[in-house]
N, C-alpha and C positions, 0 to 999 in steps of 0.2 A: 394790604391788610383789609380783612373784612371785619367790621365792627358790627356785631348783631345788637339790635336795640329792642327792648321790651319794657313794658310799664306795669306797675301795680299800684293801685290807690293814688294815681296821679303822678307818681315818681317814675322817672325814666332812667334806665340803667343801660350801660354798655357791657358787652360780653365778648371775650376773645377766647378761642380754643388754645390750650397750652402748646399744642404741636404746631400752631401757626404763628405764635408770638415770637418775634425775633428780637434779640438783644433786650430781653424782658427785664424791666425794672418797674414793678407795680406802682410804687409811689410816684415815680417820675411820669409814667404814662397817665396816671389818674390826674395829676396836677395840670397836665396839658390837655388831655382829651375831655375832661369834665369842665374845664374853664368856661364860664359864661362870657360870650362876646368874642373870644378868641379860640374857643373850642366848641364842643357840642352841648354845653350847658347840662351835663348829666348829673344825676344825684349820686352816682357811684359807678365803679368799674369792677368787673368780675373777670377772673381767669378761671376757665373751666377745664378739667381733665376729661378726656373721653370716657364714657361709661364702659367699664370692662369687668363688671362684677364687683361685689362688695359695695361699700358706701361710695356714692358719687361725690367727688371732691371739688369744692368751689373755694376761691379766695376772693375777698372783697377789699377794695380801697376806697376811702372817702375822697371827696374833691381836694382836700388839703394834703393828700398823699399818705395819710395814716391808715393803717390796716384796722378793720373792725368787722364785727358780726353785723350783718344786715338782713333782716327778716323779709321785708318786701322784695328786695332784690333776689333773695333766694327763692321766693315764691315765683317771681316772674321768670326765673331761669327755666322753668318747665315749658315755657312758651317758645324756647329757642329750638330750631331744627337740630336734631341730633341728641337732644336731651332724652333721658330714659322715658319710656312710654308706659311703664307700669302705673296702676292706679295708686299705689303707695310706694314711695321711693325713700330709701335710707340715704341720708346725706351727711357729709362732714363739711360744714360751711365755716370757713375761717376758724377751724379747729373745734367748732361747736357741733355736737351731735343732735341732729334734728330729723324729723320725718316730713315729707311733702306728700300731699294726697290730692288727687283730682276728684271732684264731685260736681257733676253737671258742668256749668261753665266757670266754676270757681276752683281756685287752688288754695288749700289750707296748709298751714305750717304748724307742726307741734314744736313748741319752743323748747329750748334747753331746760333740763330739769335735773334734780339731784342735789348733792351737797353744794352749798354755796349759792344756789339759785333760789330766789324768792324775795318776799318783802323783808325789809330790814328796819331797824330803828332809825327814825328821822335824825340825821346827823346834826341838825342845827334848829334853833327855835324859829317858828314861823307864825305870823299873825293870822294866816288863813289855814284852814284844814289842809293837811298835806301828808303825803306818804312817800316812801323811798324804796327802791328795789333794785336787784341785780339780775340781769337776764342775758349775760354775755357782754353787757355794757350797763352803766349806771343810769337810772331813771328817777327823776324827781317829778312827782305829780302834785299839782296844786288845784284845789277846788275853788272856783270863782263863781260869782253870780251870773256872769255873762262872758263867754270867751270872746265875743265880738268886741267888747268894750276894753279888752286888755291891749295896751300898747306893748306888744311882745318885744319890740326892739329895745325898749327901755326896761321892761320888767325882767326879761330872761337873762341877759348877760351877767348881772351881779350874782345870780344864783348858779348859772352855768360855771362860773369861775370861783365859787365860794371856797374859802380856805378850809372849810370843814370837810370838803370832798376832794382829796388828792386826785389830780388829773381831770377834775371837773365832771360835769354831768349833763345829760340831756334834760330839758325842762319842758313839761307838759302841763297845760292848763285844761281843766275839764269843767263842764257845766252839765249837771244832771237835769234832763228835761222831762223824764218820765221813768217809772220803774223799769230798770234794765236798758235804758236808753240815755245817751249823753252825747254832747258835742266835745270835740277835742282839737286843740292846736298844739304844735310842737316846735321847739327850737332845738336843733341838733348840733352837737359838737362835731367837729370835722367838716361840717358844712358851714357852721358859724352863721346860721340864719334859720328862718322858718322854712320848713318843708311842708309839702301838701299832706303828707302822712308819715309819721314815724311808726313803723310796725311794732318794734320792741317797746316803744313808749305807749302805744295803744294797749299792748298786752299787759304791761305793768299797771297802767291806769285801770284796766278792767279788773285785775287782781285786787288792787287796793279798794276799788268800788265794791267788789264782791265781799271783801272783809268788812267794810264800813256799812254797806247797805244790805248784806245778807242775800244777794242775788248773784248767781254763778254764771249767768249768760247775759252778754251785753251787745247792743248794737251801737257802734260809735260812728257819729257823723264827722268825717274828716274835712280838712280845709279844701281837699280836692273835689268835694261834693259827693264822693263815693262813701258808701257805708261799709265798714269792716265789722265782722262778727267775731266775738271772742267768747269761748266757753272754757271752763276749767273746774278742777277740783282743788280746793284750797284747805290746807290744814289749819288748825288753831294757831300754830306757830308761824304761819305765813308762807310756808313753802307750798309749791303747787305740783300737781300731776295732770298730765293730759291737758296742758294749756294750748288750745288751738286757736289760731287767728286765720280767718279765711275771707276771701273776696275775689273779684274777677282779676284776671291778668290778660295782657294783650301783647302780641308780637307786633312791633312797629316797622320792622324791615331791616335793611342792611345799609351801613354807611361806609364809604371808602375815604379815610382821612387823606387829605392832600399831602403830598410828600413834604411840603414846607412845615407841616405840623410835626411830622416824624423827625425832620432834620433838627428841630429844637431839642429833641431828646438826646442828641449827640453833642450838644454844646452846653 
């Protein structure tokens, strides 16, 4: 097995071609190959179909084995050899319809849009300014005076599992440092911990900041040290059009899982 590796905004993902994956069970593969300490410590695992015309199809699994839409991993997929080489690529990623575009050394993703996508009413009372949105997954955004001072391990889990949000939510804390510029940290469900950058969380955070600050273009400083850029058109009702998140991606190479790892898939 060849496991292709690529990163975006500090997050590392594994990629397998569908025609090379044997005895495929996405959730089981993800729980073993993504595991820290006994696997590759990945932020997610993708199964890719060969490009044959029409939308390029990707499927993503979180480290806990659950299937989800992942924006940073979808962006980084363009760094994999064999990926479409067009400047703009139509993609169906975990059933969500997106666009990917190459621009200089960066890859941008146009997030899912249309009915159901956008900012929503905050589902529970909060002591701090907060927003909530759906972007293929649920995102809670909380504005804090300083993201560095937040103990995310204590702060995030009660919100991630809040009874007002069936299935739970990702939790993002943001700190505005200048007009159109903010710091962000994210706690992701499925990973059940802080990640270096949640792309969908960054997108919803920027949409909420656009609504509250009146600025439609944001530079977000992530925990990885990389900056992701978000631009969008937001309606008065909170839905968006042309919500693009962009930043650098990098191919990391190829890993060959030891047979003992794959043996665990069969037991």
